[in-house]
C-alpha positions as CSV (number, residue, x, y, z in Angstrom):
1,M,-12.2,-29.1,-11.8
2,K,-13.6,-25.8,-13.2
3,T,-16.0,-25.6,-10.3
4,I,-13.2,-25.9,-7.8
5,I,-11.2,-23.2,-9.5
6,A,-14.3,-20.9,-9.6
7,I,-14.9,-21.5,-5.9
8,V,-11.3,-20.8,-5.0
9,A,-11.4,-17.6,-7.1
10,A,-14.7,-16.5,-5.4
11,M,-13.1,-17.2,-2.0
12,F,-10.1,-15.1,-2.9
13,I,-12.2,-12.2,-4.1
14,T,-14.3,-12.3,-1.0
15,A,-11.2,-12.4,1.2
16,C,-9.8,-9.4,-0.6
17,A,-13.0,-7.5,0.0
18,T,-13.2,-8.3,3.7
19,N,-9.5,-8.3,4.5
20,P,-7.5,-5.4,3.0
21,Q,-4.4,-6.9,4.5
22,L,-4.2,-9.7,1.9
23,P,-4.2,-7.6,-1.3
24,T,-1.8,-5.1,0.4
25,Q,0.7,-7.8,1.3
26,Y,0.2,-9.7,-2.0
27,A,0.9,-6.5,-4.0
28,T,4.0,-5.8,-1.9
29,L,5.4,-9.3,-2.4
30,K,4.7,-9.1,-6.2
31,L,6.6,-5.8,-6.4
32,I,9.5,-7.3,-4.5
33,E,9.4,-10.5,-6.7
34,S,9.6,-8.3,-9.8
35,E,13.0,-7.2,-8.6
36,R,12.2,-3.5,-9.2
37,V,12.7,-3.0,-5.5
38,S,14.3,-5.0,-2.7
39,A,12.7,-6.0,0.6
40,D,15.3,-3.8,2.3
41,D,14.2,-0.8,0.2
42,V,10.6,-1.4,1.1
43,I,11.4,-1.6,4.8
44,E,13.5,1.6,4.6
45,R,10.8,3.5,2.9
46,V,8.1,2.3,5.3
47,E,10.3,3.6,8.2
48,R,10.7,7.0,6.5
49,V,7.0,7.3,6.0
50,R,6.3,6.2,9.6
51,V,8.6,9.0,10.9
52,L,6.7,11.6,8.8
53,I,3.3,10.3,10.0
54,D,4.6,10.4,13.6
55,M,5.8,14.0,13.2
56,N,2.4,15.0,11.6
57,V,4.3,16.5,8.6
58,A,1.9,18.2,6.2
59,I,2.0,16.5,2.8
60,S,-0.1,17.4,-0.2
61,M,-1.5,14.8,-2.5
62,S,0.4,16.4,-5.4
63,E,3.7,16.0,-3.5
64,I,2.9,12.3,-3.0
65,E,1.9,11.8,-6.6
66,S,5.0,13.6,-8.0
67,A,7.3,11.5,-5.7
68,I,6.1,8.3,-7.5
69,D,7.9,7.2,-10.6
70,W,4.7,6.2,-12.4
71,Q,6.4,5.3,-15.7
72,S,8.6,2.7,-14.0
73,L,5.6,0.9,-12.6
74,A,3.8,-1.8,-14.5
75,P,0.1,-1.0,-15.3
76,S,-1.1,-3.3,-12.6
77,D,1.2,-1.6,-10.0
78,R,0.0,1.8,-11.2
79,L,-3.5,0.7,-10.6
80,L,-2.7,-0.5,-7.1
81,V,-0.7,2.5,-6.1
82,A,-3.4,4.9,-7.4
83,A,-6.1,3.0,-5.4
84,L,-4.0,2.9,-2.2
85,I,-3.4,6.7,-2.2
86,G,-6.7,7.6,-3.8
87,D,-8.6,6.6,-0.7
88,L,-6.7,9.2,1.3
89,D,-7.4,12.1,-1.2
90,A,-10.1,13.8,1.0
91,E,-7.8,13.8,4.0
92,F,-5.0,15.5,2.1
93,Q,-7.3,18.3,1.0
94,S,-7.8,19.3,4.6
95,P,-5.3,21.8,6.1
96,E,-5.6,19.9,9.4
97,P,-3.2,17.1,10.4
98,F,-4.4,13.5,9.9
99,S,-7.3,12.5,12.0
100,E,-6.3,9.8,14.6
101,E,-8.4,7.3,12.7
102,V,-6.7,7.9,9.4
103,R,-3.3,8.0,11.1
104,E,-3.9,4.6,12.6
105,A,-5.1,3.2,9.3
106,I,-2.0,4.4,7.5
107,L,0.3,3.0,10.2
108,E,-1.6,-0.3,10.1
109,R,-1.1,-0.6,6.3
110,L,2.6,0.4,6.7
111,E,2.9,-2.5,9.1
112,W,1.3,-4.9,6.7
113,I,3.8,-3.7,4.0
114,A,6.7,-4.2,6.3
115,Q,5.5,-7.7,7.3
116,A,5.3,-8.6,3.6
117,A,8.8,-7.3,3.0
118,A,10.1,-9.3,5.9
119,M,8.6,-12.4,4.4
120,A,10.5,-11.8,1.2
121,E,13.9,-11.5,2.9
C-alpha cells in the first residue's frame, strides 16, 4: 500500500512539473473551497486583469504586491501567489509593454484560473 501511495505521489509531482495548469487550477479551487473568496469573485477579478492586459496598461511589480492582502492569505497561499508573480518579475522591470510571449502566458494562466472557478460554481 505504501508503494502505491509513493507512486501516486511521484506521478502527481511529475504532473505538476510538466503541466503548470494542474497546480494553478488546484490552488484556485483550494482558495475557493476555503471560502475566503467565491468563484464569482475569482471570475470577476480574472476579467479585470484580462482587460488590463489587453490594454497594455503599465503595472509595476510593487503595485501588484501592494494590491495583495498578504496577511489574509494562509502561508501556503502566500507561497503560491509569490511564486506565480515572482516568475514575471523581470518583465515588470522593463519599461516596455509585455512581450507577446509573456502576454500569452498570462492570458493562458488567467484562462486556467477562470476554468477552475467555473468548476467550483
